[in-house]
C-alpha positions as CSV (number, residue, x, y, z in Angstrom):
1,M,109.5,93.0,118.7
2,E,111.0,91.9,122.0
3,S,114.7,92.7,122.3
4,T,117.0,89.8,123.0
5,Q,119.5,92.0,124.9
6,D,117.9,91.0,128.3
7,K,118.1,87.3,127.7
8,P,120.4,85.4,130.0
9,M,122.9,84.2,127.3
10,T,125.9,85.5,125.5
11,P,125.1,85.8,121.8
12,T,127.6,84.0,119.6
13,K,128.6,84.8,116.1
14,P,126.3,82.9,113.7
15,G,127.8,80.5,111.2
16,R,126.9,80.4,107.5
17,L,123.2,80.2,106.9
18,A,122.1,76.7,106.2
19,A,119.7,78.2,103.7
20,S,122.8,79.3,101.7
21,A,123.3,75.7,100.4
22,V,119.7,75.7,99.2
23,L,120.2,79.1,97.6
24,G,123.2,77.7,95.7
25,T,121.1,74.8,94.4
26,L,118.4,77.2,93.3
27,N,120.9,79.2,91.4
28,E,122.4,76.1,89.7
29,D,118.9,74.8,88.8
30,Y,117.8,78.2,87.4
31,Y,120.8,78.6,85.2
32,R,120.6,75.0,84.0
33,D,116.9,75.6,83.1
34,L,117.8,78.8,81.4
35,A,120.5,77.0,79.3
36,N,118.1,74.2,78.4
37,A,115.0,76.4,77.7
38,K,115.3,76.5,73.9
39,E,115.6,72.7,73.7
40,E,112.7,72.2,76.0
41,G,110.5,74.6,74.0
42,R,110.2,77.1,76.8
43,P,110.2,80.8,75.9
44,V,113.1,82.9,77.2
45,V,111.9,86.3,78.3
46,W,114.4,89.0,79.0
47,I,112.7,91.2,81.6
48,T,113.4,94.4,83.5
49,S,113.2,94.5,87.2
50,M,109.8,95.8,88.4
51,A,108.1,94.3,85.4
52,P,105.4,91.7,86.2
53,I,107.5,88.5,86.2
54,E,104.5,86.5,87.3
55,M,103.1,86.8,83.7
56,V,106.2,84.9,82.4
57,Y,105.6,82.0,84.7
58,V,101.9,81.9,83.8
59,F,103.1,81.0,80.2
60,D,105.8,78.5,81.4
61,G,108.5,80.9,80.3
62,I,112.0,81.4,81.8
63,P,112.6,85.0,82.9
64,F,116.1,86.4,82.5
65,L,117.0,89.7,84.2
66,P,120.0,91.3,82.7
67,E,120.4,93.5,85.8
68,N,120.7,90.5,88.0
69,Y,123.1,88.9,85.6
70,A,125.2,92.1,85.4
71,A,125.5,91.9,89.2
72,L,126.7,88.3,88.9
73,C,129.3,89.4,86.4
74,S,130.4,92.1,88.8
75,S,130.8,89.7,91.7
76,R,132.8,87.3,89.4
77,K,135.1,90.2,88.4
78,V,134.3,90.2,84.7
79,A,132.0,93.3,84.6
80,A,134.8,95.8,83.9
81,E,135.7,94.2,80.6
82,F,132.1,93.9,79.6
83,C,131.5,97.6,80.4
84,Q,134.6,98.4,78.3
85,A,133.2,96.3,75.4
86,G,129.9,98.3,75.6
87,E,131.9,101.6,75.5
88,A,133.8,100.4,72.5
89,R,130.4,100.1,70.7
90,G,129.6,103.7,71.5
91,Y,127.7,103.5,74.8
92,S,128.8,106.1,77.4
93,Q,130.5,105.1,80.6
94,D,127.9,107.3,82.4
95,L,125.2,104.9,81.3
96,C,123.6,102.6,83.9
97,S,126.3,100.0,84.5
98,Y,123.6,97.3,84.5
99,A,122.9,98.3,80.9
100,L,126.5,98.9,79.9
101,C,127.6,95.5,81.2
102,T,124.7,93.8,79.4
103,F,125.6,95.4,76.1
104,G,129.2,94.2,76.7
105,F,128.3,90.5,77.3
106,I,125.9,90.6,74.3
107,F,128.6,92.0,72.0
108,E,131.3,89.7,73.3
109,K,129.1,86.6,73.3
110,R,130.5,85.6,76.6
111,G,129.0,85.2,80.1
112,A,129.8,85.3,83.8
113,F,130.9,81.7,83.8
114,E,133.4,82.0,80.9
115,D,130.7,80.5,78.6
116,E,128.8,82.0,75.7
117,G,126.4,83.8,78.0
118,P,122.6,83.6,78.4
119,P,120.4,82.4,75.5
120,A,119.0,85.0,73.2
121,P,115.5,86.2,74.1
122,D,112.3,85.0,72.4
123,I,110.5,87.9,74.0
124,L,111.5,91.2,75.6
125,L,109.4,92.6,78.4
126,A,110.0,95.9,80.1
127,T,108.2,98.6,82.1
128,E,108.8,102.3,82.7
129,G,107.8,101.8,86.3
130,A,111.2,101.7,87.9
131,C,113.7,103.5,85.6
132,A,113.6,105.7,82.6
133,T,116.6,103.9,81.1
134,H,114.6,100.6,80.8
135,P,112.5,101.3,77.7
136,K,115.4,102.7,75.6
137,W,117.7,99.9,76.8
138,W,115.1,97.2,75.8
139,E,114.4,99.0,72.5
140,A,118.2,98.8,71.7
141,M,118.1,95.0,72.5
142,Q,115.1,94.6,70.3
143,R,117.0,96.1,67.4
144,H,119.9,93.7,68.1
145,F,117.9,90.5,68.6
146,N,115.0,91.4,66.3
147,C,112.3,89.8,68.6
148,P,109.0,91.0,70.0
149,L,109.0,93.7,72.7
150,F,106.2,94.7,75.1
151,I,106.6,97.8,77.3
152,V,104.2,98.3,80.2
153,D,103.6,102.0,80.7
154,A,103.5,103.2,84.3
155,A,102.4,106.7,85.3
156,Y,104.6,108.3,88.0
157,T,102.6,108.6,91.2
158,V,105.0,110.6,93.4
159,D,103.5,109.1,96.6
160,S,103.7,105.3,96.4
161,E,101.3,105.0,99.3
162,T,98.5,106.9,97.6
163,L,97.8,105.2,94.3
164,P,95.2,106.8,92.1
165,E,92.6,104.3,90.9
166,H,92.9,105.3,87.3
167,H,96.6,104.6,87.4
168,K,95.8,101.1,88.7
169,A,93.1,100.5,86.1
170,Y,95.4,101.7,83.3
171,F,98.2,99.3,84.4
172,A,95.8,96.4,84.9
173,A,94.4,96.9,81.4
174,Q,97.9,96.7,79.9
175,L,98.5,93.4,81.8
176,R,95.4,92.0,80.0
177,E,97.0,93.2,76.7
178,L,100.2,91.5,77.8
179,A,98.4,88.2,78.3
180,S,97.1,88.4,74.7
181,F,100.6,89.3,73.5
182,M,102.2,86.3,75.4
183,E,99.5,84.0,73.9
184,E,100.5,85.2,70.4
185,H,104.2,84.9,70.8
186,T,104.4,81.7,73.0
187,N,101.7,79.7,71.2
188,R,100.3,78.9,74.7
189,K,96.7,79.7,75.9
190,F,96.3,82.1,78.8
191,D,95.0,80.2,81.8
192,T,93.2,82.3,84.5
193,D,93.6,79.5,87.1
194,R,97.3,79.3,86.4
195,L,97.5,83.1,86.9
196,R,95.8,82.8,90.2
197,E,98.2,80.0,91.3
198,V,101.3,82.0,90.3
199,V,100.0,85.2,92.0
200,A,99.2,83.2,95.2
201,L,102.8,81.8,95.3
202,S,104.2,85.2,94.6
203,D,102.2,86.7,97.5
204,R,103.3,83.9,99.8
205,A,107.0,84.5,99.0
206,S,106.5,88.3,99.7
207,E,104.7,87.5,102.9
208,L,107.7,85.4,104.1
209,W,110.2,88.0,103.0
210,D,108.3,90.6,105.1
211,E,108.4,88.3,108.1
212,I,112.2,88.0,107.7
213,D,112.5,91.7,107.3
214,D,110.5,92.2,110.5
215,L,112.8,89.8,112.4
216,R,115.7,92.1,111.7
217,K,114.3,94.4,114.4
218,A,115.7,92.1,117.0
219,I,118.7,93.3,119.1
220,P,121.1,92.0,118.0
221,T,120.0,91.7,114.4
222,P,120.1,88.1,113.2
223,I,121.5,88.3,109.7
224,S,124.0,90.4,107.7
225,Q,123.2,92.8,104.9
226,I,125.1,90.5,102.6
227,D,122.8,87.7,103.5
228,V,119.8,89.9,102.7
229,F,121.1,91.0,99.3
230,T,122.2,87.4,98.4
231,C,118.9,85.9,99.5
232,L,117.0,88.3,97.2
233,F,117.6,86.0,94.2
234,P,114.5,83.9,94.5
235,L,112.3,87.0,95.2
236,V,113.7,88.7,92.1
237,T,113.9,85.8,89.7
238,L,111.8,82.9,91.0
239,K,108.8,84.9,92.4
240,G,105.6,83.0,91.6
241,T,107.2,79.5,92.0
242,K,107.0,76.8,94.7
243,E,110.7,76.8,95.0
244,A,110.8,80.4,96.1
245,V,108.2,79.8,98.8
246,A,110.0,76.7,100.1
247,F,113.3,78.6,100.3
248,Y,111.8,81.6,102.2
249,E,110.0,79.3,104.6
250,Q,113.4,77.7,105.5
251,L,115.1,81.1,105.7
252,R,112.4,82.5,107.9
253,D,112.6,79.6,110.3
254,E,116.4,79.8,110.5
255,V,116.3,83.6,111.1
256,K,113.6,83.2,113.7
257,E,115.6,80.5,115.5
258,R,118.6,82.9,115.7
259,V,116.3,85.6,117.2
260,D,114.8,83.2,119.7
261,N,118.3,82.3,120.8
262,G,119.8,85.8,120.9
263,I,122.2,85.1,118.1
264,G,123.3,88.2,116.2
265,F,125.4,88.7,113.1
266,V,127.5,91.1,115.1
267,P,128.0,89.4,118.5
268,N,128.7,92.7,120.4
269,E,126.4,94.9,118.4
270,R,127.1,98.6,119.1
271,F,125.5,100.5,116.2
272,R,122.5,99.8,114.1
273,L,122.5,101.2,110.6
274,I,120.4,101.6,107.5
275,W,121.9,100.9,104.1
276,D,120.4,102.9,101.2
277,L,119.9,101.5,97.8
278,F,122.2,99.4,95.6
279,P,124.8,96.9,96.8
280,I,128.3,97.3,95.5
281,Y,128.5,93.9,93.8
282,H,132.2,94.0,93.1
283,N,133.0,94.6,96.8
284,M,130.1,93.1,98.8
285,R,132.6,92.5,101.7
286,L,132.6,96.2,102.3
287,L,129.3,95.7,104.1
288,N,131.1,93.4,106.6
289,Y,133.8,96.0,107.2
290,F,131.3,97.9,109.4
291,A,131.0,94.8,111.5
292,E,134.6,95.1,112.6
293,F,133.5,98.2,114.6
294,G,130.4,96.5,116.0
295,A,128.1,98.1,113.4
296,A,125.3,96.1,111.8
297,F,122.9,96.9,109.0
298,V,119.4,96.2,110.4
299,T,117.2,97.4,107.6
300,D,117.1,98.7,104.0
301,L,114.4,99.6,101.5
302,Y,116.1,98.2,98.4
303,G,115.2,94.6,99.1
304,N,111.6,95.4,99.9
305,A,111.2,96.9,96.4
306,F,110.9,93.2,95.2
307,S,108.3,92.3,97.8
308,G,104.6,93.3,97.8
309,R,101.4,91.5,98.7
310,L,99.0,90.2,96.1
311,D,95.4,89.0,95.9
312,A,94.8,85.9,93.9
313,S,91.0,86.8,93.7
314,D,92.0,90.0,91.8
315,P,95.2,89.0,90.0
316,F,95.4,91.8,87.4
317,G,94.3,94.5,89.9
318,S,96.6,93.4,92.6
319,L,99.6,93.0,90.3
320,A,98.9,96.6,89.1
321,E,98.8,97.9,92.6
322,R,101.9,96.0,93.6
323,Y,104.1,97.2,90.7
324,L,102.9,100.8,91.1
325,S,103.5,101.0,94.8
326,F,107.1,100.2,95.6
327,F,109.2,102.8,97.5
328,M,111.5,103.8,94.6
329,R,108.5,105.5,92.9
330,S,108.1,107.9,95.8
331,A,109.5,111.4,95.8
332,Q,112.3,112.1,98.3
333,W,109.9,113.2,101.1
334,G,107.9,110.0,100.7
335,K,111.1,107.9,101.0
336,A,112.2,110.0,104.0
337,E,108.9,109.2,105.7
338,L,109.5,105.5,105.1
339,Y,113.1,105.8,106.5
340,K,111.8,107.7,109.6
341,K,109.4,105.0,110.4
342,R,112.1,102.3,110.1
343,A,114.6,104.3,112.0
344,R,112.2,104.3,115.0
345,E,111.1,100.7,114.7
346,Y,114.6,99.2,114.1
347,H,116.3,101.5,116.7
348,V,118.7,103.0,114.1
349,D,121.8,105.0,115.0
350,G,122.8,106.1,111.4
351,I,122.3,105.7,107.7
352,V,124.8,104.9,105.0
353,F,124.1,106.2,101.5
354,H,125.8,104.5,98.5
355,S,125.8,107.3,96.0
356,N,125.8,105.2,92.9
357,R,127.6,107.1,90.1
358,C,125.6,105.5,87.3
359,C,122.1,106.0,88.8
360,R,121.6,109.7,89.5
361,N,117.9,109.2,89.1
362,Y,117.7,107.8,92.7
363,T,120.9,108.9,94.3
364,A,120.2,112.6,93.6
365,E,117.6,112.4,96.4
366,Q,120.0,111.2,99.0
367,P,121.2,114.5,100.4
368,D,117.6,115.7,101.0
369,I,116.7,112.4,102.7
370,G,119.8,112.6,104.9
371,N,119.0,116.2,105.9
372,I,115.4,115.3,106.8
373,L,116.6,112.4,109.0
374,R,119.2,114.6,110.6
375,D,116.9,117.5,111.3
376,E,113.9,115.6,112.5
377,L,115.4,112.5,114.2
378,G,119.0,113.6,114.8
379,I,120.3,110.6,112.7
380,P,123.7,111.2,111.1
381,S,124.6,109.9,107.7
382,L,127.6,108.7,105.7
383,T,127.7,109.2,101.9
384,F,130.3,107.7,99.6
385,E,130.5,107.2,95.8
386,A,130.9,104.0,94.0
387,N,129.4,102.1,91.0
388,M,127.2,99.1,91.7
389,V,128.7,97.0,88.9
390,D,131.7,98.7,87.4
391,P,134.8,98.6,89.7
392,R,136.8,101.1,87.7
393,G,137.4,104.3,89.7
394,Y,136.5,102.7,93.1
395,D,139.0,103.6,95.9
396,D,138.6,101.0,98.7
397,A,141.1,102.7,101.0
398,Q,139.4,106.1,100.7
399,V,135.9,104.6,101.3
400,K,137.2,102.7,104.4
401,A,138.7,105.9,105.8
402,R,135.3,107.6,105.5
403,I,133.7,104.6,107.2
404,E,136.2,104.8,110.1
405,A,135.6,108.5,110.6
406,F,131.8,107.9,110.6
407,I,132.2,105.1,113.2
408,E,134.3,107.5,115.4
409,M,131.5,110.0,115.3
410,L,128.9,107.4,116.2
411,E,131.1,106.3,119.0
412,A,131.3,109.8,120.4
413,R,127.6,110.3,120.2
414,K,126.4,107.0,121.6
415,Y,129.1,106.1,124.0
416,P,130.6,109.4,125.2
417,N,132.0,108.1,128.4
418,E,133.8,105.3,126.6
419,S,135.2,107.7,124.0
420,G,136.2,110.3,126.6
421,E,134.2,113.0,124.9
422,S,131.3,114.9,126.4
423,E,127.9,114.0,125.0
424,K,127.0,116.0,122.0
425,G,123.4,117.2,121.8
426,G,121.5,118.8,119.0
427,K,122.0,118.4,115.3
428,Q,125.2,117.1,113.7
């Protein structure tokens, strides 16, 4: 993508995304639909991330993602008390905080908006494809709510870019079983044409998200990492709907306009960074602290876990391929290869690892990934610990001190004459 640095204009700091107002309306509409679902006779399906949400919309259901809701609870500063409520019932503080917070708001019968929380599920839908915690978490909720549960098994493939055909066929066969299961428990007939329509809409939303992601290569990068994480909501919860497609068309156009006019999130962009994995939902503003030093996050892989192209002519097969091929299913060397590719394409100066205390399954790989990027591309890294949902134990001053030291190191490497230090070669 052509750099905007050579354009004869001075980039100005962008204002709030116009798409943010639309996003707010989508959120309000979704939670209103969720609250009214029982009265309208629509099945409420509590679903894990990386489960085939398209199948819920095929049966006119309302999907509810407890992980997404736990993030909302965290941003609204009520997650800590819900996590404590989960612990009071015997769940460990070391458990995934998405799960711990969920158990808390279930037991407390309260929600993020000081209400009674989301409606109870009619159906529970999970997969082992993303996280080993999901099946046991959903089994515990089945015991609590006493409702039907379907778990889609997913073999671990190690390399997400080389998918064995028998793995794909196995997953697709389970999706056909899921269609029969949904027929039985929703009293609705499965409609192949409706499936193709939903899959086509899901594919279009993913295509638009990929275009937006590609636009972030521009120098300066056009949107903040907070914008990226915030704008994931339709891709996570509304994928397969016309509303999601319309939102991403508007967002893509707005981001492209910024690129065309040389407008960057950080007006005087000095450093381009990768953010690894989960946001810190209770302190999202930390992402913007980097901007105070001219550092912008230009890419991440977490958001792209919710993307993925589909083929409406082969709905079950393409859904299987999509849900077996996202980056988090790769071993560390596979993820490192993806980051190396992005580091080159997005002109990256460094990578920031959020070592999430409650998700060792994915954060255990971060030191290896960081070492590979350092040894092969000379890219330095910053690692700090936090918890994505639970704010207890988080030390903001300590984290900011580490950020400042990291920025000083980047400054010395990239702008040695300005920093007064001699240029450092080799590995750091």
